[in-house]
C-alpha positions as CSV (number, residue, x, y, z in Angstrom):
1,X,0.0,-0.1,-0.1
2,X,1.4,3.4,-1.0
3,X,0.9,6.6,1.4
4,X,1.8,10.1,1.2
5,X,3.1,11.2,4.6
6,X,3.0,14.7,5.5
7,X,5.0,16.0,8.5
8,X,3.9,19.2,10.1
9,X,5.4,21.1,12.8
10,X,2.7,21.9,15.4
11,X,2.2,25.2,17.6
12,X,3.1,22.8,20.5
13,X,6.6,22.3,19.2
14,X,5.7,18.9,18.1
15,X,5.5,16.7,15.1
16,X,2.2,15.5,13.5
17,X,2.0,13.2,10.4
18,X,-0.9,13.0,8.2
19,X,-0.9,9.9,6.0
20,X,-2.9,10.0,2.6
21,X,-3.7,6.5,1.4
22,X,-3.2,5.8,-2.4
23,X,-2.0,9.3,-3.3
24,X,-1.6,10.8,-6.9
25,X,2.0,9.4,-7.6
26,X,3.4,12.2,-9.6
27,X,2.9,15.3,-7.6
28,X,5.5,17.9,-7.9
29,X,7.4,19.3,-5.0
30,X,5.5,22.6,-5.4
31,X,2.0,20.8,-5.3
32,X,2.8,19.4,-2.1
33,X,4.0,22.4,-0.5
34,X,0.9,24.3,-1.5
35,X,-1.3,21.4,-0.3
36,X,0.7,21.3,3.1
37,X,0.4,25.0,3.5
38,X,-3.3,25.0,3.0
39,X,-3.8,22.3,5.3
40,X,-2.1,24.1,8.1
41,X,-3.9,27.2,7.2
42,X,-7.3,25.8,7.4
43,X,-7.1,25.1,11.2
44,X,-9.1,21.9,10.7
45,X,-6.7,19.6,12.2
46,X,-6.2,19.5,15.9
47,X,-4.8,17.1,18.5
48,X,-5.0,17.4,22.2
49,X,-1.6,15.9,22.6
50,X,0.3,17.6,19.4
51,X,-1.6,20.8,18.7
52,X,-2.4,22.3,15.3
53,X,-0.1,22.1,12.5
54,X,1.4,25.3,11.4
55,X,4.4,24.4,8.7
56,X,4.9,21.6,6.6
57,X,8.4,20.2,7.1
58,X,8.5,16.7,5.2
59,X,6.8,14.6,2.7
60,X,7.3,11.3,1.7
61,X,5.9,8.4,-0.5
62,X,5.9,5.4,1.5
63,X,5.2,1.8,0.3
64,X,4.3,-0.9,2.8
65,X,4.1,-4.4,1.8
66,X,2.3,-7.1,4.0
67,X,1.8,-10.8,3.8
68,X,-1.1,-12.6,5.4
69,X,0.4,-15.3,7.6
70,X,-3.2,-16.5,8.7
71,X,-5.8,-16.2,6.2
């Protein structure tokens, strides 16, 4: 499974990771930065432990493979 992980610095000085499953795979750095800025500016994300995201600090495509051992 492929995810796009967006890491934000929060107003509490912590790191919040937003994982987006099955993302578009040919996004440019500019598109990701624009989306991250929009997410931070929207104020819709809030964690009691982590606070609100205020700045995108990293973005990674992450691919994970899993094999069921007990079907």
